[in-house]
N, CA, C, O and CB atoms as a CASP TS submission, in Angstrom:
PFRMAT TS
TARGET T0000
AUTHOR 0000-0000-0000
METHOD Language model
MODEL 1
PARENT N/A
ATOM      1  N   UNK     1      34.057  40.020 -38.224  1.00  0.00           N
ATOM      2  CA  UNK     1      32.707  40.443 -38.289  1.00  0.00           C
ATOM      3  C   UNK     1      32.028  39.828 -39.591  1.00  0.00           C
ATOM      4  O   UNK     1      30.868  39.417 -39.559  1.00  0.00           O
ATOM      5  CB  UNK     1      32.653  42.014 -38.273  1.00  0.00           C
ATOM      6  N   UNK     2      32.733  39.792 -40.618  1.00  0.00           N
ATOM      7  CA  UNK     2      32.169  39.326 -41.962  1.00  0.00           C
ATOM      8  C   UNK     2      31.839  37.812 -41.808  1.00  0.00           C
ATOM      9  O   UNK     2      30.836  37.336 -42.339  1.00  0.00           O
ATOM     10  CB  UNK     2      33.255  39.572 -43.215  1.00  0.00           C
ATOM     11  N   UNK     3      32.647  37.118 -41.118  1.00  0.00           N
ATOM     12  CA  UNK     3      32.353  35.711 -40.924  1.00  0.00           C
ATOM     13  C   UNK     3      31.055  35.430 -40.110  1.00  0.00           C
ATOM     14  O   UNK     3      30.245  34.568 -40.451  1.00  0.00           O
ATOM     15  CB  UNK     3      33.524  35.070 -40.237  1.00  0.00           C
ATOM     16  N   UNK     4      30.920  36.191 -39.050  1.00  0.00           N
ATOM     17  CA  UNK     4      29.624  36.103 -38.242  1.00  0.00           C
ATOM     18  C   UNK     4      28.478  36.589 -39.097  1.00  0.00           C
ATOM     19  O   UNK     4      27.375  36.050 -39.000  1.00  0.00           O
ATOM     20  CB  UNK     4      29.693  36.976 -36.896  1.00  0.00           C
ATOM     21  N   UNK     5      28.702  37.593 -39.935  1.00  0.00           N
ATOM     22  CA  UNK     5      27.612  38.170 -40.731  1.00  0.00           C
ATOM     23  C   UNK     5      27.105  37.174 -41.765  1.00  0.00           C
ATOM     24  O   UNK     5      25.978  37.342 -42.231  1.00  0.00           O
ATOM     25  CB  UNK     5      28.077  39.457 -41.427  1.00  0.00           C
ATOM     26  N   UNK     6      27.842  36.171 -42.149  1.00  0.00           N
ATOM     27  CA  UNK     6      27.468  35.188 -43.175  1.00  0.00           C
ATOM     28  C   UNK     6      26.464  34.227 -42.606  1.00  0.00           C
ATOM     29  O   UNK     6      26.846  33.087 -42.339  1.00  0.00           O
ATOM     30  CB  UNK     6      28.700  34.425 -43.701  1.00  0.00           C
ATOM     31  N   UNK     7      25.209  34.580 -42.392  1.00  0.00           N
ATOM     32  CA  UNK     7      24.195  33.728 -41.790  1.00  0.00           C
ATOM     33  C   UNK     7      23.725  32.705 -42.885  1.00  0.00           C
ATOM     34  O   UNK     7      23.674  33.063 -44.062  1.00  0.00           O
ATOM     35  CB  UNK     7      22.971  34.609 -41.228  1.00  0.00           C
ATOM     36  N   UNK     8      23.412  31.543 -42.535  1.00  0.00           N
ATOM     37  CA  UNK     8      23.006  30.563 -43.440  1.00  0.00           C
ATOM     38  C   UNK     8      21.547  30.117 -43.329  1.00  0.00           C
ATOM     39  O   UNK     8      21.140  29.192 -44.033  1.00  0.00           O
ATOM     40  CB  UNK     8      23.863  29.453 -43.286  1.00  0.00           C
ATOM     41  N   UNK     9      20.774  30.732 -42.489  1.00  0.00           N
ATOM     42  CA  UNK     9      19.330  30.380 -42.289  1.00  0.00           C
ATOM     43  C   UNK     9      18.534  31.600 -42.529  1.00  0.00           C
ATOM     44  O   UNK     9      18.991  32.726 -42.331  1.00  0.00           O
ATOM     45  CB  UNK     9      19.033  29.815 -40.855  1.00  0.00           C
ATOM     46  N   UNK    10      17.350  31.369 -42.953  1.00  0.00           N
ATOM     47  CA  UNK    10      16.372  32.431 -43.202  1.00  0.00           C
ATOM     48  C   UNK    10      15.672  32.856 -41.802  1.00  0.00           C
ATOM     49  O   UNK    10      15.588  32.088 -40.843  1.00  0.00           O
ATOM     50  CB  UNK    10      15.265  31.905 -44.293  1.00  0.00           C
ATOM     51  N   UNK    11      15.233  34.043 -41.814  1.00  0.00           N
ATOM     52  CA  UNK    11      14.611  34.547 -40.509  1.00  0.00           C
ATOM     53  C   UNK    11      13.421  33.739 -40.071  1.00  0.00           C
ATOM     54  O   UNK    11      13.139  33.586 -38.883  1.00  0.00           O
ATOM     55  CB  UNK    11      14.159  36.016 -40.648  1.00  0.00           C
ATOM     56  N   UNK    12      12.696  33.200 -41.118  1.00  0.00           N
ATOM     57  CA  UNK    12      11.553  32.357 -40.727  1.00  0.00           C
ATOM     58  C   UNK    12      11.982  31.019 -40.060  1.00  0.00           C
ATOM     59  O   UNK    12      11.184  30.389 -39.366  1.00  0.00           O
ATOM     60  CB  UNK    12      10.694  32.061 -41.967  1.00  0.00           C
ATOM     61  N   UNK    13      13.195  30.615 -40.271  1.00  0.00           N
ATOM     62  CA  UNK    13      13.594  29.364 -39.750  1.00  0.00           C
ATOM     63  C   UNK    13      14.027  29.567 -38.268  1.00  0.00           C
ATOM     64  O   UNK    13      14.112  28.578 -37.539  1.00  0.00           O
ATOM     65  CB  UNK    13      14.727  28.756 -40.619  1.00  0.00           C
ATOM     66  N   UNK    14      14.288  30.735 -37.827  1.00  0.00           N
ATOM     67  CA  UNK    14      14.730  30.968 -36.441  1.00  0.00           C
ATOM     68  C   UNK    14      13.904  30.407 -35.367  1.00  0.00           C
ATOM     69  O   UNK    14      14.447  30.010 -34.336  1.00  0.00           O
ATOM     70  CB  UNK    14      14.828  32.347 -36.203  1.00  0.00           C
ATOM     71  N   UNK    15      12.576  30.340 -35.532  1.00  0.00           N
ATOM     72  CA  UNK    15      11.737  29.739 -34.528  1.00  0.00           C
ATOM     73  C   UNK    15      12.040  28.284 -34.302  1.00  0.00           C
ATOM     74  O   UNK    15      11.854  27.761 -33.203  1.00  0.00           O
ATOM     75  CB  UNK    15      10.325  29.896 -34.897  1.00  0.00           C
ATOM     76  N   UNK    16      12.505  27.633 -35.340  1.00  0.00           N
ATOM     77  CA  UNK    16      12.853  26.114 -35.177  1.00  0.00           C
ATOM     78  C   UNK    16      14.225  25.918 -34.587  1.00  0.00           C
ATOM     79  O   UNK    16      14.583  24.783 -34.275  1.00  0.00           O
ATOM     80  CB  UNK    16      12.811  25.345 -36.578  1.00  0.00           C
ATOM     81  N   UNK    17      15.007  26.949 -34.419  1.00  0.00           N
ATOM     82  CA  UNK    17      16.468  26.785 -34.051  1.00  0.00           C
ATOM     83  C   UNK    17      16.643  26.701 -32.576  1.00  0.00           C
ATOM     84  O   UNK    17      17.676  26.206 -32.127  1.00  0.00           O
ATOM     85  CB  UNK    17      17.326  27.956 -34.585  1.00  0.00           C
ATOM     86  N   UNK    18      15.732  27.136 -31.809  1.00  0.00           N
ATOM     87  CA  UNK    18      15.930  27.246 -30.320  1.00  0.00           C
ATOM     88  C   UNK    18      16.525  28.573 -29.885  1.00  0.00           C
ATOM     89  O   UNK    18      17.043  29.348 -30.689  1.00  0.00           O
ATOM     90  CB  UNK    18      16.844  26.126 -29.825  1.00  0.00           C
ATOM     91  N   UNK    19      16.436  28.794 -28.648  1.00  0.00           N
ATOM     92  CA  UNK    19      16.899  30.136 -28.106  1.00  0.00           C
ATOM     93  C   UNK    19      18.278  30.496 -28.459  1.00  0.00           C
ATOM     94  O   UNK    19      18.501  31.586 -28.987  1.00  0.00           O
ATOM     95  CB  UNK    19      16.806  30.173 -26.625  1.00  0.00           C
ATOM     96  N   UNK    20      19.252  29.631 -28.199  1.00  0.00           N
ATOM     97  CA  UNK    20      20.694  30.011 -28.474  1.00  0.00           C
ATOM     98  C   UNK    20      20.942  30.320 -29.809  1.00  0.00           C
ATOM     99  O   UNK    20      21.518  31.372 -30.085  1.00  0.00           O
ATOM    100  CB  UNK    20      21.625  28.977 -28.113  1.00  0.00           C
ATOM    101  N   UNK    21      20.544  29.456 -30.766  1.00  0.00           N
ATOM    102  CA  UNK    21      20.772  29.670 -32.152  1.00  0.00           C
ATOM    103  C   UNK    21      20.044  30.903 -32.607  1.00  0.00           C
ATOM    104  O   UNK    21      20.613  31.634 -33.419  1.00  0.00           O
ATOM    105  CB  UNK    21      20.356  28.477 -32.949  1.00  0.00           C
ATOM    106  N   UNK    22      18.827  31.214 -32.162  1.00  0.00           N
ATOM    107  CA  UNK    22      18.098  32.405 -32.480  1.00  0.00           C
ATOM    108  C   UNK    22      18.873  33.627 -32.047  1.00  0.00           C
ATOM    109  O   UNK    22      18.966  34.583 -32.816  1.00  0.00           O
ATOM    110  CB  UNK    22      16.737  32.380 -31.838  1.00  0.00           C
ATOM    111  N   UNK    23      19.422  33.640 -30.874  1.00  0.00           N
ATOM    112  CA  UNK    23      20.229  34.760 -30.366  1.00  0.00           C
ATOM    113  C   UNK    23      21.492  34.953 -31.337  1.00  0.00           C
ATOM    114  O   UNK    23      21.826  36.072 -31.729  1.00  0.00           O
ATOM    115  CB  UNK    23      20.696  34.461 -28.818  1.00  0.00           C
ATOM    116  N   UNK    24      22.113  33.874 -31.665  1.00  0.00           N
ATOM    117  CA  UNK    24      23.271  33.927 -32.559  1.00  0.00           C
ATOM    118  C   UNK    24      22.849  34.523 -34.022  1.00  0.00           C
ATOM    119  O   UNK    24      23.620  35.226 -34.675  1.00  0.00           O
ATOM    120  CB  UNK    24      23.892  32.428 -32.693  1.00  0.00           C
ATOM    121  N   UNK    25      21.674  34.200 -34.417  1.00  0.00           N
ATOM    122  CA  UNK    25      21.121  34.633 -35.698  1.00  0.00           C
ATOM    123  C   UNK    25      20.880  36.203 -35.595  1.00  0.00           C
ATOM    124  O   UNK    25      21.095  36.944 -36.554  1.00  0.00           O
ATOM    125  CB  UNK    25      19.740  33.818 -36.036  1.00  0.00           C
ATOM    126  N   UNK    26      20.416  36.658 -34.356  1.00  0.00           N
ATOM    127  CA  UNK    26      20.178  38.121 -34.159  1.00  0.00           C
ATOM    128  C   UNK    26      21.530  38.883 -34.276  1.00  0.00           C
ATOM    129  O   UNK    26      21.592  39.964 -34.862  1.00  0.00           O
ATOM    130  CB  UNK    26      19.500  38.400 -32.726  1.00  0.00           C
ATOM    131  N   UNK    27      22.641  38.272 -33.686  1.00  0.00           N
ATOM    132  CA  UNK    27      23.975  38.919 -33.690  1.00  0.00           C
ATOM    133  C   UNK    27      24.467  38.950 -35.127  1.00  0.00           C
ATOM    134  O   UNK    27      24.980  39.958 -35.614  1.00  0.00           O
ATOM    135  CB  UNK    27      25.007  38.154 -32.754  1.00  0.00           C
ATOM    136  N   UNK    28      24.299  37.844 -35.769  1.00  0.00           N
ATOM    137  CA  UNK    28      24.742  37.679 -37.168  1.00  0.00           C
ATOM    138  C   UNK    28      23.996  38.719 -38.061  1.00  0.00           C
ATOM    139  O   UNK    28      24.604  39.356 -38.920  1.00  0.00           O
ATOM    140  CB  UNK    28      24.464  36.183 -37.677  1.00  0.00           C
ATOM    141  N   UNK    29      22.752  38.860 -37.848  1.00  0.00           N
ATOM    142  CA  UNK    29      21.984  39.869 -38.643  1.00  0.00           C
ATOM    143  C   UNK    29      22.504  41.257 -38.333  1.00  0.00           C
ATOM    144  O   UNK    29      22.540  42.039 -39.283  1.00  0.00           O
ATOM    145  CB  UNK    29      20.442  39.793 -38.334  1.00  0.00           C
ATOM    146  N   UNK    30      22.892  41.662 -37.201  1.00  0.00           N
ATOM    147  CA  UNK    30      23.395  43.015 -36.840  1.00  0.00           C
ATOM    148  C   UNK    30      24.741  43.100 -37.586  1.00  0.00           C
ATOM    149  O   UNK    30      24.995  44.125 -38.218  1.00  0.00           O
ATOM    150  CB  UNK    30      23.559  43.235 -35.196  1.00  0.00           C
ATOM    151  N   UNK    31      25.571  42.128 -37.547  1.00  0.00           N
ATOM    152  CA  UNK    31      26.871  42.151 -38.202  1.00  0.00           C
ATOM    153  C   UNK    31      26.703  42.279 -39.719  1.00  0.00           C
ATOM    154  O   UNK    31      27.456  42.992 -40.382  1.00  0.00           O
ATOM    155  CB  UNK    31      27.672  40.881 -37.854  1.00  0.00           C
ATOM    156  N   UNK    32      25.724  41.592 -40.241  1.00  0.00           N
ATOM    157  CA  UNK    32      25.434  41.642 -41.635  1.00  0.00           C
ATOM    158  C   UNK    32      25.074  43.111 -42.091  1.00  0.00           C
ATOM    159  O   UNK    32      25.466  43.587 -43.157  1.00  0.00           O
ATOM    160  CB  UNK    32      24.285  40.661 -41.943  1.00  0.00           C
ATOM    161  N   UNK    33      24.333  43.742 -41.229  1.00  0.00           N
ATOM    162  CA  UNK    33      23.950  45.150 -41.548  1.00  0.00           C
ATOM    163  C   UNK    33      25.210  46.042 -41.570  1.00  0.00           C
ATOM    164  O   UNK    33      25.350  46.878 -42.462  1.00  0.00           O
ATOM    165  CB  UNK    33      22.903  45.707 -40.485  1.00  0.00           C
ATOM    166  N   UNK    34      26.110  45.876 -40.616  1.00  0.00           N
ATOM    167  CA  UNK    34      27.317  46.668 -40.627  1.00  0.00           C
ATOM    168  C   UNK    34      28.233  46.416 -41.880  1.00  0.00           C
ATOM    169  O   UNK    34      28.833  47.338 -42.434  1.00  0.00           O
ATOM    170  CB  UNK    34      28.088  46.379 -39.356  1.00  0.00           C
ATOM    171  N   UNK    35      28.302  45.056 -42.306  1.00  0.00           N
ATOM    172  CA  UNK    35      29.066  44.797 -43.420  1.00  0.00           C
ATOM    173  C   UNK    35      28.465  45.392 -44.681  1.00  0.00           C
ATOM    174  O   UNK    35      29.195  45.910 -45.525  1.00  0.00           O
ATOM    175  CB  UNK    35      29.247  43.376 -43.544  1.00  0.00           C
ATOM    176  N   UNK    36      27.166  45.329 -44.823  1.00  0.00           N
ATOM    177  CA  UNK    36      26.539  45.945 -46.039  1.00  0.00           C
ATOM    178  C   UNK    36      26.714  47.429 -46.030  1.00  0.00           C
ATOM    179  O   UNK    36      26.993  48.011 -47.078  1.00  0.00           O
ATOM    180  CB  UNK    36      25.031  45.613 -46.130  1.00  0.00           C
ATOM    181  N   UNK    37      26.562  48.094 -44.865  1.00  0.00           N
ATOM    182  CA  UNK    37      26.715  49.569 -44.812  1.00  0.00           C
ATOM    183  C   UNK    37      28.177  49.926 -45.181  1.00  0.00           C
ATOM    184  O   UNK    37      28.429  50.914 -45.870  1.00  0.00           O
ATOM    185  CB  UNK    37      26.341  50.135 -43.358  1.00  0.00           C
ATOM    186  N   UNK    38      29.146  49.082 -44.695  1.00  0.00           N
ATOM    187  CA  UNK    38      30.554  49.310 -44.985  1.00  0.00           C
ATOM    188  C   UNK    38      30.761  49.250 -46.611  1.00  0.00           C
ATOM    189  O   UNK    38      31.414  50.089 -47.230  1.00  0.00           O
ATOM    190  CB  UNK    38      31.469  48.173 -44.194  1.00  0.00           C
ATOM    191  N   UNK    39      30.170  48.243 -47.141  1.00  0.00           N
ATOM    192  CA  UNK    39      30.181  48.059 -48.696  1.00  0.00           C
ATOM    193  C   UNK    39      29.640  49.320 -49.307  1.00  0.00           C
ATOM    194  O   UNK    39      30.267  49.908 -50.188  1.00  0.00           O
ATOM    195  CB  UNK    39      29.271  46.780 -49.199  1.00  0.00           C
ATOM    196  N   UNK    40      28.525  49.728 -48.865  1.00  0.00           N
ATOM    197  CA  UNK    40      27.966  50.944 -49.446  1.00  0.00           C
ATOM    198  C   UNK    40      28.870  52.142 -49.336  1.00  0.00           C
ATOM    199  O   UNK    40      28.985  52.920 -50.283  1.00  0.00           O
ATOM    200  CB  UNK    40      26.676  51.259 -48.804  1.00  0.00           C
ATOM    201  N   UNK    41      29.555  52.318 -48.131  1.00  0.00           N
ATOM    202  CA  UNK    41      30.419  53.400 -47.851  1.00  0.00           C
ATOM    203  C   UNK    41      31.662  53.251 -48.858  1.00  0.00           C
ATOM    204  O   UNK    41      32.098  54.239 -49.448  1.00  0.00           O
ATOM    205  CB  UNK    41      30.848  53.385 -46.287  1.00  0.00           C
ATOM    206  N   UNK    42      32.173  52.063 -49.016  1.00  0.00           N
ATOM    207  CA  UNK    42      33.315  51.860 -49.960  1.00  0.00           C
ATOM    208  C   UNK    42      33.007  52.252 -51.379  1.00  0.00           C
ATOM    209  O   UNK    42      33.808  52.885 -52.067  1.00  0.00           O
ATOM    210  CB  UNK    42      33.745  50.418 -49.953  1.00  0.00           C
ATOM    211  N   UNK    43      31.759  51.838 -51.822  1.00  0.00           N
ATOM    212  CA  UNK    43      31.356  52.174 -53.156  1.00  0.00           C
ATOM    213  C   UNK    43      31.128  53.601 -53.368  1.00  0.00           C
ATOM    214  O   UNK    43      31.461  54.102 -54.442  1.00  0.00           O
ATOM    215  CB  UNK    43      30.183  51.466 -53.510  1.00  0.00           C
ATOM    216  N   UNK    44      30.539  54.371 -52.359  1.00  0.00           N
ATOM    217  CA  UNK    44      30.369  55.777 -52.318  1.00  0.00           C
ATOM    218  C   UNK    44      31.722  56.526 -52.437  1.00  0.00           C
ATOM    219  O   UNK    44      31.860  57.506 -53.169  1.00  0.00           O
ATOM    220  CB  UNK    44      29.656  56.151 -51.047  1.00  0.00           C
ATOM    221  N   UNK    45      32.720  55.999 -51.666  1.00  0.00           N
ATOM    222  CA  UNK    45      33.997  56.633 -51.717  1.00  0.00           C
ATOM    223  C   UNK    45      34.667  56.424 -53.081  1.00  0.00           C
ATOM    224  O   UNK    45      35.510  57.220 -53.497  1.00  0.00           O
ATOM    225  CB  UNK    45      34.869  56.110 -50.606  1.00  0.00           C
ATOM    226  N   UNK    46      34.295  55.383 -53.744  1.00  0.00           N
ATOM    227  CA  UNK    46      34.848  55.135 -55.104  1.00  0.00           C
ATOM    228  C   UNK    46      34.134  55.902 -56.172  1.00  0.00           C
ATOM    229  O   UNK    46      34.495  55.781 -57.343  1.00  0.00           O
ATOM    230  CB  UNK    46      34.785  53.669 -55.443  1.00  0.00           C
ATOM    231  N   UNK    47      33.158  56.673 -55.842  1.00  0.00           N
ATOM    232  CA  UNK    47      32.486  57.600 -56.723  1.00  0.00           C
ATOM    233  C   UNK    47      31.144  57.035 -57.276  1.00  0.00           C
ATOM    234  O   UNK    47      30.635  57.527 -58.283  1.00  0.00           O
ATOM    235  CB  UNK    47      33.419  57.959 -57.871  1.00  0.00           C
ATOM    236  N   UNK    48      30.606  56.046 -56.639  1.00  0.00           N
ATOM    237  CA  UNK    48      29.319  55.409 -57.063  1.00  0.00           C
ATOM    238  C   UNK    48      28.233  56.128 -56.244  1.00  0.00           C
ATOM    239  O   UNK    48      28.456  56.475 -55.084  1.00  0.00           O
ATOM    240  CB  UNK    48      29.302  53.775 -56.804  1.00  0.00           C
ATOM    241  N   UNK    49      27.029  56.355 -56.868  1.00  0.00           N
ATOM    242  CA  UNK    49      25.814  56.646 -56.248  1.00  0.00           C
ATOM    243  C   UNK    49      25.286  55.303 -55.681  1.00  0.00           C
ATOM    244  O   UNK    49      25.042  54.395 -56.476  1.00  0.00           O
ATOM    245  CB  UNK    49      24.826  57.327 -57.243  1.00  0.00           C
ATOM    246  N   UNK    50      25.112  55.140 -54.461  1.00  0.00           N
ATOM    247  CA  UNK    50      24.731  53.797 -53.936  1.00  0.00           C
ATOM    248  C   UNK    50      23.368  53.838 -53.113  1.00  0.00           C
ATOM    249  O   UNK    50      22.919  54.880 -52.637  1.00  0.00           O
ATOM    250  CB  UNK    50      25.909  53.246 -53.008  1.00  0.00           C
ATOM    251  N   UNK    51      22.797  52.674 -53.003  1.00  0.00           N
ATOM    252  CA  UNK    51      21.629  52.453 -52.146  1.00  0.00           C
ATOM    253  C   UNK    51      21.605  51.036 -51.676  1.00  0.00           C
ATOM    254  O   UNK    51      22.063  50.103 -52.335  1.00  0.00           O
ATOM    255  CB  UNK    51      20.330  52.786 -52.875  1.00  0.00           C
ATOM    256  N   UNK    52      21.054  50.925 -50.518  1.00  0.00           N
ATOM    257  CA  UNK    52      20.914  49.501 -49.886  1.00  0.00           C
ATOM    258  C   UNK    52      19.501  49.360 -49.703  1.00  0.00           C
ATOM    259  O   UNK    52      18.819  50.172 -49.078  1.00  0.00           O
ATOM    260  CB  UNK    52      21.697  49.274 -48.465  1.00  0.00           C
ATOM    261  N   UNK    53      19.024  48.223 -50.305  1.00  0.00           N
ATOM    262  CA  UNK    53      17.556  47.886 -50.301  1.00  0.00           C
ATOM    263  C   UNK    53      17.337  46.475 -49.801  1.00  0.00           C
ATOM    264  O   UNK    53      18.277  45.681 -49.764  1.00  0.00           O
ATOM    265  CB  UNK    53      16.936  48.029 -51.733  1.00  0.00           C
ATOM    266  N   UNK    54      16.069  46.136 -49.399  1.00  0.00           N
ATOM    267  CA  UNK    54      15.660  44.785 -49.176  1.00  0.00           C
ATOM    268  C   UNK    54      14.812  44.328 -50.411  1.00  0.00           C
ATOM    269  O   UNK    54      13.991  45.050 -50.976  1.00  0.00           O
ATOM    270  CB  UNK    54      14.854  44.669 -47.822  1.00  0.00           C
ATOM    271  N   UNK    55      15.106  43.068 -50.752  1.00  0.00           N
ATOM    272  CA  UNK    55      14.382  42.520 -51.828  1.00  0.00           C
ATOM    273  C   UNK    55      12.954  42.195 -51.438  1.00  0.00           C
ATOM    274  O   UNK    55      12.713  41.425 -50.508  1.00  0.00           O
ATOM    275  CB  UNK    55      15.072  41.324 -52.331  1.00  0.00           C
ATOM    276  N   UNK    56      12.025  42.774 -52.140  1.00  0.00           N
ATOM    277  CA  UNK    56      10.550  42.496 -51.744  1.00  0.00           C
ATOM    278  C   UNK    56      10.147  41.071 -51.954  1.00  0.00           C
ATOM    279  O   UNK    56      10.509  40.429 -52.940  1.00  0.00           O
ATOM    280  CB  UNK    56       9.568  43.382 -52.565  1.00  0.00           C
ATOM    281  N   UNK    57       9.403  40.600 -51.020  1.00  0.00           N
ATOM    282  CA  UNK    57       8.956  39.241 -51.105  1.00  0.00           C
ATOM    283  C   UNK    57      10.010  38.159 -50.776  1.00  0.00           C
ATOM    284  O   UNK    57       9.762  36.969 -50.971  1.00  0.00           O
ATOM    285  CB  UNK    57       8.445  39.021 -52.447  1.00  0.00           C
ATOM    286  N   UNK    58      11.163  38.579 -50.287  1.00  0.00           N
ATOM    287  CA  UNK    58      12.297  37.720 -49.969  1.00  0.00           C
ATOM    288  C   UNK    58      12.527  37.524 -48.481  1.00  0.00           C
ATOM    289  O   UNK    58      13.631  37.190 -48.052  1.00  0.00           O
ATOM    290  CB  UNK    58      13.526  38.280 -50.579  1.00  0.00           C
ATOM    291  N   UNK    59      11.464  37.735 -47.688  1.00  0.00           N
ATOM    292  CA  UNK    59      11.575  37.677 -46.176  1.00  0.00           C
ATOM    293  C   UNK    59      11.933  36.270 -45.739  1.00  0.00           C
ATOM    294  O   UNK    59      12.419  36.113 -44.619  1.00  0.00           O
ATOM    295  CB  UNK    59      10.219  38.116 -45.475  1.00  0.00           C
ATOM    296  N   UNK    60      11.729  35.237 -46.542  1.00  0.00           N
ATOM    297  CA  UNK    60      12.053  33.908 -46.137  1.00  0.00           C
ATOM    298  C   UNK    60      13.428  33.548 -46.522  1.00  0.00           C
ATOM    299  O   UNK    60      13.862  32.423 -46.278  1.00  0.00           O
ATOM    300  CB  UNK    60      11.110  32.950 -46.696  1.00  0.00           C
ATOM    301  N   UNK    61      14.193  34.522 -47.161  1.00  0.00           N
ATOM    302  CA  UNK    61      15.455  34.228 -47.616  1.00  0.00           C
ATOM    303  C   UNK    61      16.562  34.819 -46.588  1.00  0.00           C
ATOM    304  O   UNK    61      16.328  35.884 -46.015  1.00  0.00           O
ATOM    305  CB  UNK    61      15.592  34.791 -49.056  1.00  0.00           C
ATOM    306  N   UNK    62      17.641  34.189 -46.387  1.00  0.00           N
ATOM    307  CA  UNK    62      18.698  34.727 -45.434  1.00  0.00           C
ATOM    308  C   UNK    62      19.363  35.918 -46.048  1.00  0.00           C
ATOM    309  O   UNK    62      19.723  36.872 -45.359  1.00  0.00           O
ATOM    310  CB  UNK    62      19.792  33.643 -45.087  1.00  0.00           C
ATOM    311  N   UNK    63      19.531  35.859 -47.389  1.00  0.00           N
ATOM    312  CA  UNK    63      20.233  36.909 -48.171  1.00  0.00           C
ATOM    313  C   UNK    63      19.292  37.682 -48.970  1.00  0.00           C
ATOM    314  O   UNK    63      19.031  37.300 -50.110  1.00  0.00           O
ATOM    315  CB  UNK    63      21.277  36.331 -49.076  1.00  0.00           C
ATOM    316  N   UNK    64      18.734  38.773 -48.467  1.00  0.00           N
ATOM    317  CA  UNK    64      17.680  39.515 -49.054  1.00  0.00           C
ATOM    318  C   UNK    64      18.076  40.988 -49.289  1.00  0.00           C
ATOM    319  O   UNK    64      17.251  41.810 -49.687  1.00  0.00           O
ATOM    320  CB  UNK    64      16.466  39.420 -48.185  1.00  0.00           C
ATOM    321  N   UNK    65      19.391  41.303 -49.024  1.00  0.00           N
ATOM    322  CA  UNK    65      19.764  42.756 -49.234  1.00  0.00           C
ATOM    323  C   UNK    65      20.253  42.876 -50.703  1.00  0.00           C
ATOM    324  O   UNK    65      20.784  41.936 -51.295  1.00  0.00           O
ATOM    325  CB  UNK    65      20.940  43.257 -48.171  1.00  0.00           C
ATOM    326  N   UNK    66      20.039  44.080 -51.239  1.00  0.00           N
ATOM    327  CA  UNK    66      20.384  44.451 -52.536  1.00  0.00           C
ATOM    328  C   UNK    66      21.168  45.693 -52.424  1.00  0.00           C
ATOM    329  O   UNK    66      20.628  46.710 -51.988  1.00  0.00           O
ATOM    330  CB  UNK    66      19.192  44.605 -53.414  1.00  0.00           C
ATOM    331  N   UNK    67      22.424  45.683 -52.792  1.00  0.00           N
ATOM    332  CA  UNK    67      23.334  46.845 -52.830  1.00  0.00           C
ATOM    333  C   UNK    67      23.294  47.360 -54.355  1.00  0.00           C
ATOM    334  O   UNK    67      23.684  46.677 -55.302  1.00  0.00           O
ATOM    335  CB  UNK    67      24.893  46.416 -52.326  1.00  0.00           C
ATOM    336  N   UNK    68      22.823  48.529 -54.449  1.00  0.00           N
ATOM    337  CA  UNK    68      22.712  49.037 -55.888  1.00  0.00           C
ATOM    338  C   UNK    68      23.715  50.268 -56.035  1.00  0.00           C
ATOM    339  O   UNK    68      23.792  51.159 -55.189  1.00  0.00           O
ATOM    340  CB  UNK    68      21.119  49.511 -56.249  1.00  0.00           C
ATOM    341  N   UNK    69      24.475  50.220 -57.201  1.00  0.00           N
ATOM    342  CA  UNK    69      25.378  51.281 -57.428  1.00  0.00           C
ATOM    343  C   UNK    69      25.259  51.790 -58.854  1.00  0.00           C
ATOM    344  O   UNK    69      24.952  51.042 -59.782  1.00  0.00           O
ATOM    345  CB  UNK    69      26.771  50.843 -57.128  1.00  0.00           C
ATOM    346  N   UNK    70      25.506  53.055 -58.999  1.00  0.00           N
ATOM    347  CA  UNK    70      25.479  53.660 -60.430  1.00  0.00           C
ATOM    348  C   UNK    70      26.628  54.562 -60.474  1.00  0.00           C
ATOM    349  O   UNK    70      26.787  55.442 -59.629  1.00  0.00           O
ATOM    350  CB  UNK    70      24.107  54.475 -60.801  1.00  0.00           C
ATOM    351  N   UNK    71      27.477  54.344 -61.504  1.00  0.00           N
ATOM    352  CA  UNK    71      28.610  55.242 -61.705  1.00  0.00           C
ATOM    353  C   UNK    71      28.332  56.467 -62.515  1.00  0.00           C
ATOM    354  O   UNK    71      29.231  57.279 -62.734  1.00  0.00           O
ATOM    355  CB  UNK    71      29.683  54.522 -62.335  1.00  0.00           C
TER
END
């Protein structure tokens, strides 16, 4: 799942990719969400207060998630 979640193109680029690649990007995005949530759960289990956020103004970036932790 982590390998599929490692998407290399920004959401704005998906219109240029064609139907098949856009569908793969949607699957990759879902996998990425699960991976990020799993990372949050692991950090919480380790005693961190955690939050998962989107970086504002980074809609054109493929990697715009921010995992925040405080011990």
